SETOR-346990 format. One record per residue (C-alpha): x, y, z; residue number from 1; residue in one letter. Coordinates in steps of 0.5 Angstrom, whole numbers, plus 500, padded with zeros to 3 digits. Each point is the difference from the previous one (the first is absolute). Layout:
BEGIN
    px    py    pz   lose   dogu
     X     Y     Z    NUM      A
...
! end
This chain:
BEGIN
    px    py    pz   lose   dogu
   835   420   487      1      M
   495   495   501      2      A
   503   493   502      3      H
   498   493   500      4      L
   505   495   503      5      M
   502   493   496      6      T
   498   494   502      7      C
   507   499   504      8      G
   499   506   503      9      G
   507   502   497     10      A
   499   506   496     11      G
   494   505   498     12      P
   496   500   493     13      I
   498   507   498     14      A
   494   500   496     15      F
   499   508   499     16      G
   503   506   503     17      S
   498   508   501     18      P
   501   504   494     19      H
   499   508   499     20      S
   495   499   495     21      G
   504   502   494     22      R
   502   494   495     23      G
   498   493   501     24      A
   502   497   506     25      P
   506   496   501     26      P
   500   492   499     27      P
   499   496   505     28      A
   506   497   504     29      I
   501   493   502     30      I
   505   498   505     31      S
   502   493   499     32      L
   503   496   506     33      N
   506   497   500     34      S
   497   493   500     35      D
   496   501   493     36      F
   506   504   497     37      A
   504   494   501     38      S
   496   495   497     39      M
   503   495   495     40      P
   498   500   493     41      A
   495   496   497     42      I
   502   493   497     43      R
   497   494   498     44      L
   499   494   505     45      L
   504   494   498     46      P
   496   494   497     47      D
   501   496   506     48      L
   497   505   505     49      L
   494   501   496     50      I
   498   493   500     51      S
   501   500   507     52      Q
   496   506   501     53      I
   494   496   495     54      A
   501   494   504     55      A
   498   503   507     56      G
   493   501   496     57      E
   500   494   496     58      V
   503   495   504     59      V
   499   502   507     60      D
   500   493   503     61      R
   501   493   497     62      P
   492   499   499     63      A
   501   506   495     64      S
   506   497   496     65      A
   496   493   500     66      L
   494   504   497     67      K
   504   503   494     68      E
   503   493   499     69      L
   494   496   500     70      L
   497   506   495     71      E
   505   499   495     72      N
   500   493   500     73      S
   492   500   499     74      L
   502   506   494     75      D
   504   495   497     76      A
   495   495   499     77      G
   502   495   505     78      A
   495   494   502     79      T
   504   498   506     80      E
   504   504   505     81      I
   504   498   506     82      S
   502   504   506     83      T
   505   499   505     84      Q
   501   504   506     85      L
   506   500   505     86      A
   499   504   507     87      E
   493   503   497     88      G
   504   503   494     89      G
   505   504   503     90      I
   506   495   499     91      R
   497   497   494     92      Q
   494   501   495     93      I
   500   495   494     94      R
   495   500   494     95      V
   500   495   495     96      S
   495   499   494     97      D
   499   497   493     98      N
   498   507   497     99      G
   503   502   493    100      S
   507   502   503    101      G
   505   505   498    102      I
   505   500   494    103      A
   507   501   502    104      R
   501   507   497    105      D
   494   502   504    106      D
   503   498   507    107      L
   503   506   501    108      A
   495   505   498    109      F
   495   496   505    110      A
   504   503   506    111      L
   500   507   497    112      A
   496   505   502    113      R
   494   502   496    114      H
   501   494   495    115      A
   494   496   499    116      T
   497   496   494    117      S
   493   501   502    118      K
   499   508   498    119      I
   503   504   495    120      S
   495   506   499    121      S
   495   504   504    122      L
   495   497   497    123      Q
   502   493   502    124      D
   501   503   507    125      L
   492   503   500    126      E
   498   493   499    127      C
   505   495   503    128      V
   498   493   501    129      A
   506   497   503    130      S
   501   500   508    131      L
   507   503   499    132      G
   502   506   495    133      F
   504   505   504    134      R
   507   497   499    135      G
   502   501   507    136      E
   499   494   504    137      A
   506   495   498    138      L
   505   506   500    139      A
   498   502   507    140      S
   500   493   503    141      I
   507   499   497    142      A
   502   507   503    143      A
   499   497   507    144      V
   502   493   500    145      S
   504   495   497    146      H
   496   498   494    147      F
   501   495   494    148      S
   495   499   494    149      L
   501   494   496    150      A
   495   499   494    151      S
   499   496   494    152      R
   496   503   494    153      A
   495   496   497    154      S
   503   497   494    155      G
   507   500   502    156      S
   504   494   502    157      T
   504   504   505    158      R
   499   503   506    159      A
   504   506   503    160      W
   501   503   507    161      K
   502   507   502    162      I
   502   503   507    163      E
   499   506   504    164      A
   503   503   506    165      S
   499   507   502    166      G
   502   504   494    167      D
   505   494   497    168      A
   497   496   494    169      L
   503   494   497    170      S
   500   498   493    171      A
   495   494   498    172      P
   502   493   501    173      E
   497   493   498    174      P
   495   497   505    175      A
   496   494   501    176      A
   493   502   500    177      V
   495   495   496    178      A
   495   506   498    179      A
   498   507   503    180      G
   504   504   505    181      S
   503   499   507    182      I
   500   506   504    183      V
   504   501   507    184      E
   501   506   504    185      A
   504   498   506    186      A
   502   504   507    187      D
   495   506   498    188      L
   502   507   502    189      Y
   507   497   502    190      F
   503   507   497    191      N
   495   504   503    192      T
   500   499   508    193      P
   495   505   502    194      A
   495   497   495    195      R
   501   493   503    196      R
   499   503   507    197      K
   493   501   498    198      F
   499   493   498    199      L
   496   496   506    200      R
   501   493   502    201      S
   501   494   495    202      P
   493   497   502    203      Q
   497   507   499    204      T
   503   501   493    205      E
   498   493   498    206      Y
   493   502   502    207      A
   500   506   496    208      H
   503   496   494    209      S
   495   494   501    210      E
   494   505   499    211      E
   503   503   494    212      T
   501   492   497    213      F
   492   499   502    214      K
   498   507   496    215      R
   504   498   494    216      I
   498   492   501    217      A
   492   503   500    218      L
   501   504   494    219      S
   502   495   495    220      R
   497   493   502    221      P
   502   497   493    222      D
   508   500   503    223      V
   503   495   504    224      R
   503   503   506    225      F
   505   498   506    226      M
   503   503   506    227      L
   505   497   504    228      T
   503   504   506    229      H
   507   498   503    230      N
   499   493   496    231      T
   493   499   503    232      R
   495   500   495    233      T
   494   504   502    234      H
   496   500   494    235      W
   499   496   494    236      H
   494   502   495    237      L
   498   497   494    238      Q
   497   503   494    239      A
   492   501   502    240      A
   494   504   499    241      S
   499   507   503    242      A
   495   497   505    243      H
   505   494   502    244      E
   506   504   500    245      R
   496   505   505    246      I
   498   494   504    247      H
   507   497   501    248      A
   503   507   502    249      V
   495   502   505    250      L
   497   494   502    251      G
   494   496   501    252      E
   497   504   505    253      E
   500   506   495    254      F
   497   496   494    255      A
   494   497   504    256      A
   498   507   502    257      A
   502   504   493    258      S
   495   502   495    259      L
   501   500   493    260      P
   501   507   496    261      V
   500   500   492    262      N
   497   507   497    263      V
   501   502   493    264      E
   498   507   498    265      S
   502   506   495    266      A
   507   496   499    267      G
   501   499   507    268      F
   500   493   504    269      R
   501   499   507    270      L
   500   493   503    271      H
   503   496   505    272      G
   497   498   507    273      L
   498   504   506    274      V
   499   498   507    275      A
   493   500   503    276      Q
   500   505   506    277      P
   500   494   505    278      A
   507   499   498    279      Y
   502   507   502    280      S
   507   501   503    281      R
   504   505   505    282      S
   505   502   495    283      S
   500   501   492    284      R
   505   494   499    285      D
   495   497   496    286      A
   499   505   494    287      Q
   503   499   494    288      Y
   498   505   494    289      F
   503   499   493    290      F
   499   504   494    291      V
   502   497   493    292      N
   504   495   504    293      G
   504   505   505    294      R
   499   500   507    295      F
   498   507   502    296      V
   498   504   506    297      R
   495   506   497    298      D
   496   504   505    299      K
   494   500   494    300      V
   500   493   500    301      L
   500   499   508    302      A
   495   505   501    303      H
   495   497   495    304      A
   501   493   504    305      V
   499   503   507    306      R
   494   503   497    307      E
   497   494   497    308      A
   501   496   507    309      Y
   498   507   504    310      H
   493   497   501    311      D
   502   493   502    312      V
   507   500   504    313      L
   501   502   507    314      H
   503   507   501    315      H
   507   498   503    316      D
   501   494   495    317      R
   503   499   493    318      H
   497   496   494    319      C
   504   495   496    320      A
   501   499   493    321      Y
   504   498   494    322      V
   497   504   494    323      L
   503   501   493    324      F
   498   506   496    325      L
   502   500   492    326      E
   499   506   496    327      L
   504   504   494    328      D
   507   501   502    329      P
   499   507   497    330      A
   494   502   505    331      L
   505   499   506    332      V
   507   503   502    333      D
   505   495   503    334      A
   505   505   500    335      N
   499   504   507    336      V
   505   497   505    337      H
   506   497   499    338      P
   498   493   503    339      T
   494   500   495    340      K
   495   498   506    341      I
   496   507   499    342      E
   496   501   493    343      V
   495   506   498    344      R
   494   499   496    345      F
   498   504   494    346      R
   493   500   503    347      D
   500   499   507    348      S
   493   501   502    349      R
   498   495   495    350      G
   504   495   502    351      M
   498   501   507    352      H
   493   499   498    353      Q
   501   494   496    354      F
   504   496   506    355      V
   495   503   505    356      F
   494   497   496    357      H
   503   494   498    358      A
   502   498   507    359      L
   493   503   503    360      E
   497   495   496    361      K
   504   494   502    362      A
   499   501   507    363      L
   492   502   499    364      S
   499   494   496    365      A
   501   495   506    366      T
   494   498   505    367      R
   501   497   507    368      A
   502   493   499    369      G
   501   500   492    370      L
   506   500   496    371      S
   501   506   496    372      A
   495   502   494    373      G
   495   494   502    374      R
   493   503   502    375      E
   495   497   505    376      S
   495   495   497    377      A
   494   503   504    378      R
   498   507   502    379      S
   499   502   507    380      P
   493   499   502    381      A
   500   501   507    382      A
   501   507   501    383      F
   495   506   500    384      R
   502   506   495    385      V
   501   504   506    386      D
   506   495   502    387      G
   497   497   506    388      G
   499   493   502    389      F
   493   497   497    390      A
   497   495   505    391      R
   498   495   496    392      Q
   500   493   503    393      P
   497   496   494    394      S
   505   502   495    395      M
   503   495   496    396      D
   507   500   503    397      L
   504   494   501    398      L
   503   500   507    399      T
   502   492   501    400      N
   499   500   507    401      E
   501   493   503    402      P
   494   498   504    403      A
   503   496   505    404      A
   505   505   501    405      F
   495   505   502    406      Y
   496   495   504    407      A
   506   499   504    408      T
   501   508   501    409      L
   492   502   500    410      F
   496   494   502    411      G
   494   498   495    412      A
   498   507   498    413      A
   507   501   497    414      G
   500   493   497    415      A
   493   502   497    416      A
   503   507   497    417      T
   506   496   497    418      A
   495   495   497    419      A
   496   505   497    420      A
   505   504   497    421      S
   503   493   497    422      N
   494   498   497    423      R
   502   504   493    424      T
   507   499   500    425      H
   503   494   503    426      A
   508   501   499    427      S
   505   506   499    428      L
   501   501   492    429      P
   507   498   497    430      Q
   499   506   495    431      D
   503   507   500    432      E
   493   503   500    433      D
   501   502   508    434      H
   507   501   501    435      P
   499   503   507    436      L
   496   494   502    437      G
   494   500   504    438      F
   499   502   507    439      A
   501   496   506    440      L
   499   505   506    441      A
   502   507   503    442      Q
   506   501   505    443      L
   500   505   505    444      S
   495   504   496    445      G
   506   502   496    446      I
   502   494   495    447      Y
   496   496   495    448      V
   502   493   500    449      L
   499   496   493    450      A
   502   494   497    451      Q
   502   499   493    452      N
   504   495   496    453      R
   506   502   503    454      H
   499   500   507    455      G
   498   506   505    456      L
   498   507   498    457      V
   501   505   505    458      V
   496   507   498    459      V
   501   507   504    460      D
   492   501   499    461      M
   501   508   501    462      H
   506   501   495    463      A
   497   496   495    464      A
   493   503   500    465      H
   504   507   500    466      E
   503   498   494    467      R
   494   498   497    468      I
   496   507   502    469      V
   506   504   497    470      Y
   500   497   493    471      E
   493   501   500    472      K
   501   507   501    473      L
   505   501   496    474      K
   496   497   494    475      N
   494   504   501    476      A
   504   506   501    477      L
   504   499   493    478      D
   493   498   497    479      D
   496   506   501    480      D
   500   502   508    481      G
   498   496   506    482      I
   493   498   500    483      P
   496   503   506    484      T
   495   498   505    485      Q
   496   505   503    486      Q
   499   499   508    487      L
   493   499   502    488      L
   502   505   506    489      I
   505   504   499    490      P
   506   500   505    491      A
   502   506   503    492      T
   507   502   503    493      M
   503   505   503    494      T
   506   504   496    495      A
   505   505   500    496      S
   500   506   496    497      A
   505   497   495    498      L
   496   494   499    499      E
   494   504   499    500      V
   503   504   495    501      A
   503   494   497    502      T
   494   497   499    503      A
   496   506   497    504      A
   506   502   495    505      E
   501   493   497    506      N
   493   497   499    507      P
   502   497   493    508      A
   506   496   503    509      T
   496   497   505    510      L
   495   498   495    511      S
   505   497   496    512      R
   502   496   506    513      L
   493   498   502    514      G
   498   505   505    515      F
   495   506   501    516      E
   501   504   506    517      L
   496   506   502    518      A
   501   506   505    519      V
   495   500   505    520      I
   504   505   505    521      A
   506   504   501    522      P
   503   494   503    523      N
   496   494   498    524      A
   499   496   493    525      L
   495   495   498    526      A
   502   493   496    527      V
   494   499   495    528      R
   504   495   496    529      S
   506   495   500    530      V
   503   496   495    531      P
   496   494   499    532      M
   505   495   502    533      T
   501   503   507    534      L
   493   501   502    535      A
   501   496   506    536      Q
   506   504   502    537      A
   500   505   505    538      D
   498   506   496    539      S
   502   506   504    540      A
   507   497   501    541      Q
   501   498   493    542      L
   498   507   498    543      A
   504   503   505    544      R
   506   496   497    545      D
   499   502   493    546      V
   499   508   502    547      L
   507   499   503    548      G
   503   498   494    549      E
   497   505   496    550      I
   502   506   505    551      T
   507   497   500    552      E
   501   499   492    553      F
   495   503   497    554      G
   494   497   495    555      G
   504   500   494    556      S
   506   496   503    557      R
   495   495   504    558      V
   497   498   493    559      L
   507   500   497    560      A
   506   498   504    561      E
   497   499   506    562      R
   494   495   498    563      Q
   503   494   502    564      N
   501   502   507    565      E
   493   503   500    566      M
   497   494   498    567      L
   504   496   505    568      S
   498   504   506    569      T
   493   499   497    570      M
   500   492   499    571      A
   503   499   507    572      C
   494   503   503    573      H
   495   495   496    574      A
   505   494   501    575      A
   497   495   505    576      V
   503   501   507    577      R
   503   495   504    578      A
   496   496   505    579      N
   494   500   496    580      R
   497   493   499    581      S
   499   497   493    582      L
   496   495   498    583      T
   503   494   495    584      I
   496   503   494    585      P
   503   507   502    586      E
   507   497   500    587      M
   500   497   494    588      N
   497   506   496    589      A
   506   504   503    590      L
   505   494   497    591      L
   496   501   493    592      R
   501   507   500    593      E
   507   500   501    594      M
   501   495   495    595      E
   496   505   495    596      A
   504   506   503    597      T
   506   503   497    598      E
   506   501   505    599      R
   496   496   505    600      S
   507   497   502    601      G
   501   506   504    602      Q
   496   505   504    603      C
   501   508   498    604      N
   506   500   505    605      H
   504   495   496    606      G
   499   494   506    607      R
   498   493   498    608      P
   492   499   500    609      T
   501   492   500    610      W
   505   494   501    611      F
   500   493   498    612      Q
   503   495   504    613      V
   500   493   496    614      T
   499   493   503    615      I
   507   499   499    616      G
   502   505   505    617      E
   495   498   505    618      L
   502   493   500    619      D
   507   503   501    620      K
   498   504   506    621      M
   497   493   503    622      F
   505   496   498    623      M
   496   495   496    624      R
   504   495   496    625      G
   506   500   505    626      K
! end
């Protein structure tokens, strides 16, 4: 007989035995060990234990209980909600509101499992618009705390209170409540010590509870919220607009660095604020996404946001945003997880594209030195089509160079140059046509120093020019391929057999990228044409880098998913190098291009291209006025 041992190793399980071939084989013989044989009969769990098990999912810490209580207040139509915590919510969570309240006869049902007023059918569940609907929260919280619920229903002259402790439930008693409800949960997990051991310090639990409070407060700016911890008031938020509430919760620094988003299409609406890439964070602590008023963590939405920032954010930094997505409740399923923090969209791909394009548009609508959506008033004229600097000393560009200052530094010749430059434009304009101001000098062959109406502007000229060239290449490739410029004398280059094969096999891809390469020997290539924008770059090294990308990823991938990386590499070759001396007109031309180029506040790698130092900051450095 063939044997397999049981998991416990106590006895054999026979799945077959040899037979003489006459008649059917004998049935398989299963030998159960004594542990399985002595298992108790199946029985229903007590209601209290069921609620305690559910509490492990729904209210794993005080912050989770607070979330459920605050959402119940909002579902009840409250416009004022006050929260009191003690020891991070471990000792006490108390939430009072002015909502519609609960009638006396419904108080006991409010603490029963799977009892709710928010849905009554599958159709309701499939298009639920309320924050709560599962009917588990209050029962779960009451099962693991000393719990009380006092409420006065709308239109009632009296308030009633009910208390629960474990599986003990009191009868309703008269209470003193002006309007709405007061819910209190004390000594969380007092009857489940194993669970209580997993709670952190009161300071840590308060930090989580405060974060929950901030999420709820952001979701409903029309409601007044107050949060008190250990008798000290930490938050008092008046009803306000969405932008005012965001500023109040996330601070002025976020507000100053944020861009508005408000896009509506095909029944979807996305609005809120996204921070500019310069406001990047080392963690995801300032990312808030709400779907129909519910804070969610969704992989589809998170990926769409990351993709929108991909081209402007440094790889090890995280963006910041507060976004509100509104859509038909029937198009999103909130019944995915007991905590309701996850959702599932009926059309995930369509939602991803909507969010991605909305954010990409908001981020690309900025110019260096400009507010979101504002276009530069003047078009750049100082750059050649090939992206290089044009040496045009007679260009009509304001430089505002003080003659006395130049005379001190450079003598009479410098003063004459400054005077000639100032004859046309005598003073710096106070409008916003030139938000990056006008060039003063070049520092260390790396930085352009400019003056605007706010003070000093410092520009990393290589990073800024790299972004400008990169955007030109992207636009050209999107239009109809990158324009080429034939080299008067082809550049020859030694090449490996793989590079030669790649060039021979991918002429269409290379042509679309602006290159024409010819095989002139088994180990040599001739570069006959290069992208017009990159005509001043090292043709051989540029072609080698492009061939390397095509070899590694293939021509189709380079033109699709690797397009931005490829163009970024090409732009780096053409960008003006450090230690190159620029004239004042060239520096001004760079500033004008930055003002006219999308995403020019960051280079292709997500680093800033310029900084503003205000007059006030300079005064502070030199202790002026003290």
